[in-house]
C-alpha positions in Angstrom: 175.1 63.5 104.2 172.4 61.5 105.8 168.9 61.3 104.2 165.9 59.1 104.5 165.1 57.0 101.5 162.6 54.3 101.0 163.8 51.0 99.5 162.0 47.8 98.4 162.5 45.5 101.4 164.0 42.7 99.3 166.5 45.1 97.6 167.5 46.5 101.0 168.0 43.1 102.6 170.1 41.9 99.7 172.3 45.0 99.9 172.7 44.7 103.6 173.7 41.1 103.3 176.2 41.9 100.6 177.7 44.8 102.5 178.0 42.7 105.7 179.5 39.7 104.0 181.9 41.8 101.8 183.1 43.9 104.8 183.8 40.8 106.8 185.2 38.4 104.2 186.2 40.2 101.0 188.2 43.4 101.9 189.5 43.5 98.3 185.9 44.4 97.2 186.2 47.8 98.9 182.8 47.5 100.5 182.8 48.4 104.2 179.2 49.7 104.5 175.9 50.0 102.8 176.9 53.4 101.5 179.8 51.8 99.6 177.1 49.9 97.5 174.4 52.6 97.3 176.6 55.7 96.3 178.2 54.2 93.2 175.0 52.6 92.1 173.0 55.9 92.4 175.8 57.8 90.7 175.9 55.4 87.7 172.1 55.6 87.3 172.0 59.4 87.6 174.7 59.7 84.9 172.6 57.4 82.6 169.6 59.7 83.2 171.6 62.8 82.5 172.8 61.3 79.2 169.3 60.1 78.2 167.2 63.1 79.2 169.5 66.1 79.6 172.1 66.0 76.9 174.7 64.5 79.2 174.6 67.6 81.4 173.9 67.6 85.2 170.3 68.4 86.0 169.6 71.8 87.5 170.3 71.7 91.3 167.3 71.3 93.6 167.7 72.4 97.2 164.5 71.0 98.5 162.4 68.3 97.0 158.6 68.4 97.6 157.3 65.6 99.8 155.7 62.5 98.3 155.6 61.5 94.6 154.8 64.0 92.0 151.6 63.4 90.0 152.0 62.1 86.5 151.9 64.9 84.0 150.2 64.2 80.6 152.5 63.8 77.6 152.3 66.3 74.8 149.2 65.5 72.8 147.6 63.4 75.6 144.2 64.4 77.0 
């Protein structure tokens, strides 16, 4: 599935360089595209967030995310 995601430019450039190099010179790495780097990294981080914040369970599915960044909600007891 194709989506638009914003990356820090230095992270994106490093990932592109790694994907290009590995695809050309290190087939044993199993990296043929940028997606081969991004997908496992995102999956690992989401699993960590599920363990930390949702009892190890998957978060409730969201079919459409609101645009932009959500505003910071005050913590309980904060004014």
